[in-house]
N, C-alpha and C positions, 0 to 999 in steps of 0.2 A: 503494500499500499504506500502511495507516495505521501510526501509530507503535506501537500495541499489537500489531498482527499482526506487525510486523517484529521487535519485542523477542521475541515468542513463538517466530518461527521461528529467531531467533538462539539462544534458550535450548535449542530442541530439537535444534538442529545441536551444540551444545556437548555436551549429554547424550549424543547418539548417537556422537560422537567419542569421548568416555570410555569408554563402553561397548565400543567396538571397540578400544580402546588396550591395549597390553601391560601397563602399569603397573596395571590393574585387577586382574589375577590374581597380581601378584607377593606373595610374602610378605615382609613388612616387619620382622620380628624385634621387634615391639614387646611381648614378654613375653605376659601374658595378654591383651592386646588383639588382637594378631595371630594368625596361624596357628601362628607357630614360637615355642616358649616357651624362656626362658634356663634352662639347668640350673644346679644349684648350683655345680658345677665351673667354670663361666664367671665367677662372681663373683670379685672381688679376695680375696686370701688373708686380708687382715687386716680386712675390712670390718666383721665383727660385733664385733670388739674395739674398733674405731674408734668405732662407733655407740654401745656400751655405755659407753664411756669419756667420750664427749662428753656423753651423757644424765647420767652421774653427776655430771661437773663442772658442768653446768647446775643440776641440783637442788641441790648443795652450795652453790653461789653464791647462787641465789635463795631457798633455805630456810634457809640457816644464816648465810651471811656478810654478806648484804646488810643494811645499815641502812635505816631508815624514812626516808622523805623527805617533802617538803610535799606531793607527790601522794598518798601513803597516807593522810595526814591529811585530804585533801580528800575522797578516797573513802570513808574509813571514818567521818569526821566525828565522833568521839567520841561525845557525848550526842545529837546531832541526828539524826532519824530522816528517811526520804524524805517523810513527811507534813509535817515541819517545812520542807522544801526546795522541795516543790511544792504551792501553795495550792489547796484544793478537791479535792485527791486523796483524802482520807480519807472525805469526804462522799459523793462520786462511787463510791468502792468500797462503802461501807456501802448505798448505794441499791441498787447492782448486786447485792450479797449479798442484799438483803432480797427482790428480785424473784426471783432464783433460788431462794431458800428457798421463796418462796410457790408458784412453778411446780413445785417437787420435791415439795411437801407437808410440809416440814419447819417447826419452830416458830421464827419469827423474832422473838420477843418480846425476847431479849438484845440483838439488832441494833438493834430499835427503841429500847430503853433507852440504847445507845451513841449513836444518832443525836440523841436528845434532849439528852444531856450534851455532845456536839459542838456542837450549836445553841447551848447555853447559854454553852459557852466562847467561841464566835464573838461572841455578843451582848456579853458581859462585855469581851473584847478590843476590839470596835468602839466600846464606850463610853468606854473609857479613853484 
């Protein structure tokens, strides 16, 4: 018997054993996933209060009490934009916008002027 047919026979045996097993028809009580649903009265008495209070404390801390850190400065970057951080991004985005505008039938002249200005800035930066 080859290795492939042996594996196939083993797999079929496991599947047939599972189909005949009692666990296949048991209700697991997994809420909406299983057949049995959990009623509202089965939940802990103060669950809703605890969840709302925890969310309130979380929002107060992160939106009011927390001070900005160095990570916030790195993420928001002040005056720098994503185009400053990733070289070539602005040009590739303009080229993709131009091809999209041409495909859809919109007027890409404003994008062409932005592309010319960008290339002039890149040349001026390269000569300095």
